C-alpha positions as a printed Julia matrix, in Angstrom:
92×3 Matrix{Float64}:
  0.0     0.0    0.0
  1.69    3.16  -1.21
 -0.01    5.46   1.3
  1.43    3.57   4.29
  4.56    4.66   6.14
  6.76    3.02   8.77
  8.36    4.69  11.78
 11.02    2.89  13.85
 11.09    4.56  17.26
 13.39    4.43  20.3
 12.12    6.08  23.49
 14.49    7.03  26.33
 13.55    7.94  29.9
 11.5     6.31  32.62
  9.58    4.17  30.16
  9.78    0.68  31.65
  7.57   -0.46  34.51
  5.06    2.35  33.85
  2.7     0.57  31.4
  4.33    2.3   28.44
  4.08   -0.78  26.18
  0.44   -1.5   27.03
 -0.54    2.13  26.52
  1.38    2.21  23.22
 -0.48   -0.9   22.03
 -3.86    0.51  23.03
 -3.16    3.89  21.4
 -1.9     2.23  18.22
 -5.03    0.1   17.98
 -7.23    3.18  18.51
 -5.48    4.83  15.55
 -5.57    1.69  13.39
 -1.76    1.52  13.32
  0.05   -1.81  12.91
  3.39   -2.77  14.44
  4.94   -3.8   17.72
  6.55   -2.46  20.91
  9.14   -3.98  23.28
 11.46   -3.17  26.17
 15.2    -3.13  25.52
 17.84   -4.29  28.0
 19.29   -0.76  28.18
 16.04    0.67  29.61
 14.65    2.11  26.38
 11.46    1.14  24.6
 11.59    0.27  20.89
  8.53    0.38  18.65
  7.58    0.11  14.99
  4.46    1.81  13.66
  3.02    1.17  10.19
 -0.05    2.74   8.69
 -1.41    5.93   7.12
  1.05    8.81   7.53
 -1.25   10.93   9.74
 -1.95    8.06  12.12
  1.7     7.0   12.34
  2.71   10.61  13.03
  0.06   10.8   15.77
  1.66    7.76  17.42
  5.15    9.25  17.14
  3.87   12.44  18.79
  2.14   10.38  21.49
  5.49    8.73  22.29
  6.81   12.08  23.53
  4.31   11.89  26.42
  3.61    8.17  26.69
  1.77    6.57  29.54
  0.7     8.73  32.5
  3.51    7.45  34.77
  6.25    7.71  32.14
  8.93   10.4   31.93
 10.14   10.64  28.33
 13.57   12.2   27.84
 14.04   11.58  24.11
 12.37   10.01  21.09
 14.5     8.96  18.11
 12.58    8.2   14.92
 13.72    6.71  11.63
 11.26    6.5    8.75
 11.54    3.41   6.58
  9.65    1.51   3.9
  6.44   -0.17   5.04
  6.88   -3.94   5.54
  3.19   -4.85   5.67
  2.83   -5.69   9.36
 -0.74   -6.66  10.28
 -2.0    -5.95  13.81
 -0.18   -4.53  16.82
  1.48   -6.56  19.57
  3.74   -6.3   22.57
  6.91   -8.31  21.99
  8.54  -10.03  24.96
């Protein structure tokens, strides 16, 4: 689908143990965005969002705030070619 974009995101701050992944999944599903989210061993959260550009951008913007208990220090985003992910899941 040519109108779909992909954002690969790394979020730094207090983003583990504060329901960041679950809130990301719920927000992505509300926006109809596909992809996944997971914790990294270095304390960051990594996510991939695929979908219509406006919805993906809304998720990237949401990452700057995150879940209510999170404290986001930085969000790094790299835009890539869509890979056709279907659905959104938390990876463990």
